ZAGU-104637 format. One record per residue (C-alpha): x, y, z; residue in one letter. Coordinates in steps of 0.05 Angstrom, whole numbers, plus 5000, padded with zeros to 4 digits. Each point is the difference from the previous one (the first is absolute). Layout:
N
XYZa/...
This chain:
249
378503290421m/498850744992s/495949854938d/495849535042l/498950515055n/498150534949q/495049524969m/496949855068i/499550745016r/496850154933s/494949445009n/498550245071a/498950704974t/495349764945a/496349565050l/499250605046g/497250414944i/495149454982l/497849935073i/498850755005c/496050014936l/495949415022a/498850325068t/497850654968a/495449634953f/496849605057i/499150635042s/496650364944a/495449424987a/498349935073c/498950745006g/495149994942g/496549395028s/499450335069s/497050624969g/494849594964s/498049645064v/499550665037t/495450294946a/495649395000t/499649995075g/498050745001a/494449894949s/497049435041t/500750325068s/493450035038p/501550725017n/500050214927q/493750284969s/496649594945e/501350284931p/494650474977r/495749794942s/500550434937n/493149764978k/495950634984p/493550125037q/493750004959p/498250694973k/492549924999s/496150655000p/497149905070i/507150005029r/500950714977q/494750245049i/502750265066d/495249695050f/503950305058k/498150694975n/492849884981f/492950185019t/495749415022y/492450005006p/496649915067k/503049435039l/495549395004p/501749885074t/496850675016g/505650185047k/500950674965c/494050464991s/502450374938m/497649804932n/507149954973e/506949925030v/506150334968r/506549645015l/506650384995i/506349585002n/495849415021g/496450345058r/494250425022y/500450345068d/493850315031a/500050735025p/502650125070a/493050095028n/498249294979i/506349595004a/501149635066g/493350175032k/496949495048h/495049754983p/501650084927a/495550494963v/502949804933d/505949634971c/506750265023w/503949784940s/499949564938v/506149634974e/501249604937v/501949275012g/501249464949l/499350184926i/500049394955t/498949924925y/497149454958g/494649824950d/493649915039v/495250114942t/502949494951s/501250524947d/507649914997g/501250685034e/502350145071e/495550315052e/502250315066a/497849765069i/501250525054i/499049885074e/499050605047l/500050025075y/496250555036a/501850155072e/494550225047s/503049805067g/500749335035g/502649364970t/494749884947e/503249824934a/494849914946s/502150234931e/497050344939d/501649684933v/499550334932f/500849674932i/501650444941y/500649874925a/502350454944m/494550224952r/501550504944s/506450215035g/496850135068n/499449595064p/492949745010v/497549705065l/497449294989l/498549825073w/501250245071k/498649595062f/501849955073e/503449425035t/499449785072g/505050085056d/506049525002r/497349305021a/493050264992e/499650014924g/506550394991g/503749954934p/505049444992r/501050104926r/496450384944i/502949884931a/499049814928a/500449294976e/498049694933n/496250634980g/495950005065e/500150365066l/502049555058v/498250245070v/502649635062d/496850245065l/501649725068f/494449615033g/495249454979v/495150174944g/502050734999t/498750394936a/499350714975i/493050265014g/498549405044k/501849775069k/506850255023l/499949975076y/498949455051g/501449404954t/504949665048e/502050075073d/507150274995v/504050625020g/500650564949a/507449824990c/499349274986c/494849754950p/499749254990k/496850024931h/499150424939f/494749994946t/501550084926r/494850304953t/501150104925k/496550544960y/499050064925k/498850664964w/493749964958d/501150664964g/496450435052t/501649705068q/503549445036f/496149375013q/502049425044q/502849434959d/499149315029g/499549815073t/504250265057q/505949605027e/502149995073v/507249855018f/504049945063e/504350615011n/507249734995p/503250615032s/495250055059g/500750754993s/495450554974s/505650314959a/498550054925p/503449574949v/503350344941t/502449394960s/499250014924a/495349405001s/495049825054p/501749375039p/495149434993t/500049845074s/
């Protein structure tokens, strides 16, 4: 009988050991699984930032020019009287005896806006498109646009032009596409050097349409390529669009 009791106790002890080992193994496995789920959940959380791309930016020569610390020729809008405007850290500020005067006797300040790059001359090299805004009092918001290319290691001005004001021929998008310059201006039939104002009866904030004009570089200047296209303005706003490719409607 004692032998039987001893055998039962031995088997119970062995069974207990096996249960403990099994429990430890299951806990470890569950712990690892739980950690994996937590990590996956963290990576897909909407509060987490998207992973940054390691794709290098193009190192075209024009990108080496600091257009925020640059001297621009006379602004095509004529809002500044000087023959050139020197920006420092992206701004020009008029002397105290000019800035803030009513009525304005000259521009109070000039600030760099969008700078975009792309091939607008179909030569396989990037050019720079710089948009400047000159403040002369009030709410007027026309812009001065400069297009530069690199020639013999130096930036060379290809074209400068003025836009209208928000819904009145203001810039929706100015960019390169397929080796051409694409200019979207708010309004109906609006174009550089042509009619910018009074093309539709809307408030300055809320243009209903925009007009797209494409320009091809002929070796000396930009020429309109094809006919203009008029689209409904999907946003209903006069805010510019900065997408990589212009929408088709």
